[in-house]
C-alpha positions in Angstrom: 15.0 8.3 18.3 15.6 5.0 20.5 12.5 2.4 21.0 11.1 1.4 24.3 8.9 -1.9 23.1 6.3 -2.3 25.4 5.4 -5.8 27.4 3.1 -7.5 25.1 4.5 -11.0 23.6 6.0 -11.5 20.8 3.5 -12.4 17.6 0.5 -9.8 19.3 -1.2 -7.8 16.9 -2.7 -4.2 17.2 -6.3 -4.2 17.5 -8.6 -4.4 14.3 -9.7 -1.2 14.7 -6.6 1.1 14.9 -5.5 0.2 12.1 -9.3 -0.4 10.0 -8.5 -3.6 9.2 -11.2 -6.4 9.2 -9.3 -9.5 8.5 -6.6 -10.6 11.4 -4.0 -12.2 8.9 -4.2 -8.3 7.5 -2.7 -6.7 10.5 0.8 -6.6 10.3 2.2 -4.3 13.1 2.2 -5.1 16.9 0.7 -2.5 19.2 2.3 0.8 19.4 4.6 2.3 22.1 6.0 5.4 22.8 9.9 6.0 22.2 12.3 7.3 24.6 13.0 10.4 22.9 9.8 11.3 21.1 7.6 9.9 18.3 6.7 5.9 18.2 7.8 2.5 18.2 6.5 -0.6 16.7 7.2 -4.2 15.1 5.9 -5.8 12.0 4.3 -9.0 13.1 4.7 -11.6 9.9 3.3 -14.5 11.0 0.6 -16.6 9.7 0.5 -13.3 6.5 -2.0 -13.8 4.1 -1.2 -16.1 1.2 -1.0 -12.5 -1.4 2.1 -11.5 0.9 3.5 -14.8 0.1 3.1 -14.8 -3.3 6.3 -14.0 -5.1 9.9 -15.5 -5.8 11.2 -13.9 -3.1 11.1 -13.2 0.1 8.0 -11.3 1.0 10.7 -8.5 3.1 10.9 -7.3 -0.6 7.0 -6.7 -1.1 6.7 -2.7 -1.4 2.7 -3.1 -0.5 3.8 -5.2 2.9 6.0 -2.7 4.2 3.9 0.3 2.8 0.9 -1.5 4.8 2.8 -1.9 7.5 4.2 1.6 8.1 0.9 2.6 7.3 -0.7 0.6 10.4 1.9 1.5 12.8 1.4 5.3 12.0 -2.3 5.0 12.4 -2.2 3.3 15.1 -0.3 5.6 17.0 -2.0 8.6 16.2 -5.3 6.7 17.6 -3.9 5.5 20.8 -1.7 8.2 21.7 -2.8 11.4 19.5 -6.9 11.7 20.1 -7.5 10.5 16.5 -11.0 9.5 16.3 -11.9 6.3 15.1 -14.5 7.3 13.1 -13.2 8.0 10.5 -12.6 7.2 6.5 -9.3 8.0 5.3 -7.8 8.7 2.2 -3.8 9.0 0.9 -2.8 12.5 -0.4 1.0 11.0 -0.8 2.6 8.1 -0.4 6.9 7.6 -0.6 9.0 4.4 0.3 12.6 3.5 -0.3 14.4 0.2 0.6 17.3 1.5 1.8 19.2 -1.7 2.0 17.8 -4.6 -0.2 20.3 -6.9 0.6 19.9 -7.1 3.9 16.4 -6.5 3.9 16.2 -9.8 1.9 17.9 -11.9 4.3 15.9 -10.5 7.2 15.8 -13.0 10.2 13.0 -12.1 13.2 10.7 -9.1 12.4 11.6 -4.9 11.5 11.1 -2.4 14.0 9.0 0.7 12.6 10.2 4.3 14.0 6.9 6.6 13.3 7.5 10.8 13.4 5.1 13.3 13.4 6.0 15.7 10.9 2.3 17.5 11.0 -0.6 16.3 13.0 -3.7 19.1 12.9 -7.0 17.6 13.8 -10.3 19.4 13.8 -13.0 19.6 16.5 -14.4 16.0 16.4 -11.1 14.1 16.1 -10.9 14.1 11.9 -7.7 14.4 10.6 -7.3 17.6 8.7 -3.8 16.9 7.4 -1.6 14.1 8.9 2.2 13.5 7.3 4.6 11.6 9.1 8.1 10.0 8.2 9.3 6.5 9.3 12.4 4.2 9.2 12.3 0.7 9.6 14.8 -0.8 11.6 16.6 -4.8 11.5 18.0 -6.1 14.6 20.8 -4.5 14.1 19.7 -1.5 14.3 20.4 -0.7 10.7 17.9 1.3 8.7 16.5 -0.4 6.0 13.5 1.1 5.1 12.2 4.7 5.1 8.8 5.8 4.3 7.2 9.5 4.5 3.6 9.8 4.3 0.1 12.5 4.1 -3.1 11.5 4.4 -6.1 13.0 5.3 -9.7 12.0 6.5 -13.6 12.6 7.8 -16.0 11.4 9.8 -17.3 8.2 8.1 -21.2 10.3 8.0 -19.8 12.9 6.4 -17.6 10.6 3.6 -21.0 10.1 1.9 -21.4 13.7 1.2 -17.9 13.9 0.2 -18.0 11.3 -2.4 -21.8 12.3 -4.1 -20.3 15.9 -3.9 -17.5 14.4 -6.1 -20.1 12.7 -8.3 -22.1 15.1 -9.6 -24.8 13.5 -6.7 -24.7 10.2 -7.8 -23.8 7.3 -4.7 -20.7 5.7 -5.5 -21.0 1.9 -5.7 -18.9 -0.6 -3.7 -16.9 -3.3 -4.2 -19.3 -5.6 -2.4 -21.8 -4.6 -5.1 -19.7 -4.9 -8.0 -17.9 -8.2 -6.9 -21.4 -10.4 -7.2 -22.2 -8.8 -10.5 -18.3 -9.3 -11.8 -18.2 -11.4 -14.7 -14.5 -13.0 -15.8 -11.5 -11.3 -16.3 -10.1 -11.0 -20.2 -7.0 -10.5 -21.2 -5.6 -10.8 -17.4 -1.7 -10.6 -17.3 -0.1 -14.2 -16.4 1.2 -14.7 -12.8 4.8 -14.5 -14.4 4.4 -11.3 -16.2 4.2 -9.3 -13.1 6.0 -11.4 -10.9 3.3 -13.3 -9.3 2.2 -16.9 -8.9 -1.4 -16.6 -8.5 -4.1 -14.9 -10.9 -6.1 -13.9 -8.3 -3.5 -11.6 -7.1 -2.7 -10.0 -10.9 -4.4 -6.5 -11.4 -3.6 -5.8 -14.6 -5.0 -6.8 -18.0 -4.5 -6.0 -21.8 -1.0 -5.0 -21.8 0.1 -3.3 -25.5 2.5 -0.8 -26.3 1.4 2.2 -27.4 3.5 5.3 -29.1 6.4 4.2 -26.5 4.9 3.6 -23.6 3.5 0.9 -21.8 -0.5 0.7 -21.2 -2.5 -1.7 -19.3 -5.8 -1.8 -17.9 -6.6 -1.7 -14.3 -8.3 -5.7 -13.3 -8.0 -6.2 -10.1 -10.4 -9.2 -8.3 -12.9 -7.9 -6.0 -13.1 -11.2 -4.0 -8.9 -10.6 -3.3 -9.4 -10.5 0.4 -5.6 -8.4 0.7 -6.3 -6.1 -2.0 -9.9 -5.3 -0.6 -10.0 -6.1 3.3 -13.2 -4.5 3.5 -16.1 -2.6 1.2 -14.7 0.3 -1.2 -16.2 3.2 -2.9 -12.7 3.4 -4.7 -9.8 2.2 -5.6 -7.8 2.2 -2.8 -4.2 3.2 -2.9 -2.1 0.0 -2.6 -4.9 -1.7 -5.6 -3.3 1.3 -7.7 0.2 0.7 -6.2 0.2 -2.8 -6.7 -1.3 -2.0 -10.3 1.8 0.3 -11.5 4.0 -2.0 -9.8 3.3 -5.0 -11.9 2.8 -3.0 -15.0 6.4 -1.6 -14.2 7.9 -4.9 -13.7 6.0 -6.5 -16.6 8.4 -4.2 -18.8 11.7 -5.9 -17.6 12.9 -9.0 -19.7 12.8 -11.1 -16.5 10.0 -9.6 -13.9 10.6 -12.4 -11.3 14.6 -11.3 -11.3 13.8 -7.9 -10.1 12.0 -5.6 -7.5 10.7 -2.0 -6.7 13.5 -0.5 -4.6 11.2 3.0 -4.0 7.7 4.0 -4.5 6.4 7.6 -5.0 2.7 8.2 -5.3 0.4 11.1 -5.6 -3.6 11.2 -5.5 -5.1 13.7 -6.7 -8.6 12.0 -7.3 -10.5 9.1 -6.2 -10.4 6.5 -8.4 -13.8 5.5 -9.3 -15.3 1.9 -9.3 -17.7 2.1 -12.3 -15.4 4.1 -15.0 -12.4 2.1 -17.0 -8.9 3.2 -15.7 -6.2 2.6 -18.0 -2.6 2.4 -16.7 0.4 4.3 -18.5 4.0 3.7 -18.1 6.9 5.7 -19.5 10.4 4.1 -18.6 12.9 6.4 -17.5 16.7 6.6 -16.9 16.4 5.5 -13.4 12.4 4.9 -12.8 9.7 4.1 -14.3 6.7 6.9 -14.3 2.9 5.1 -14.0 -0.1 7.6 -14.6 -3.5 6.0 -13.9 -6.3 7.4 -16.2 -10.2 7.5 -16.1 -10.6 9.2 -19.6 -8.1 11.8 -19.8 -8.4 12.7 -15.5 -5.5 11.4 -13.7 -6.6 10.2 -10.7 -3.1 9.1 -9.8 0.5 9.3 -10.6 3.3 7.0 -9.6 7.5 6.4 -10.1 8.7 2.7 -9.5 12.3 2.3 -9.0 13.3 -1.2 -9.9 17.0 -3.4 -9.4 18.0 -6.9 -9.4 16.3 -9.0 -6.8 19.6 -9.3 -4.9 20.7 -13.0 -4.9 18.5 -14.0 -7.6 15.1 -15.7 -7.7 14.4 -17.4 -3.9 11.6 -19.4 -3.0 10.3 -17.6 0.7 
């Protein structure tokens, strides 16, 4: 699939409503365009990034969350712009897979990524809401080399029907929101140090109380509801990106040198909503090639994740 870029000025961001983001700094892609031989193209826009994506010992290009979010935005904006997807939708992920195929080339990237998206399945209801959307993507550098691949599956409902679904799942109880919990939140206790999760700012740390239990590494989910990147707008559950970031932090914290490692691949499935009003613990089990991390509320597994780790190319480097 070869791209045919639209005639927009470099650095132009897509409209907020097409990517369901409230803050300009959280918009990571350009307006989409139709590719010559099918699918859709877009470019990343990483000028004036939010501080969250800069909070690394190395380049922001090796941030798995930035890559996943940019690819999500590229596909979602194309579906809205070209495939009649309604804008009045509450979305939720079924699965996310992301692999950095060329870490060294991505680390040295100059300019922006081109993201090429192909929809494998795009089933819409009569009201334009997505019954199922699955898509594959590749991110290429200036030479056309593929440096990242993703595959994602999402569903959604009209925003007017979404509260009914959530109340049904919760036995009739309405879900609290991050806005309400933010105002009532006290200090986060036993928070991991930023250095132990390859961060520099405490506001970007999402786990606390890390401990060893029966051959596993366990932590409590403890994100800052005031973090404008993890919580770009009001939520009634922990979004996928928060859970992936917490899992990544726990996986890195189990290495002898968190800042000297990076996540090169993420696989995640979201079996249930992660409720805001019940504790969540993350349980990491290192394997031969990957670290598997489950998010549990009580005995219920709400999210299953797997992270591939590798030494950071060229060692630590401040962006």
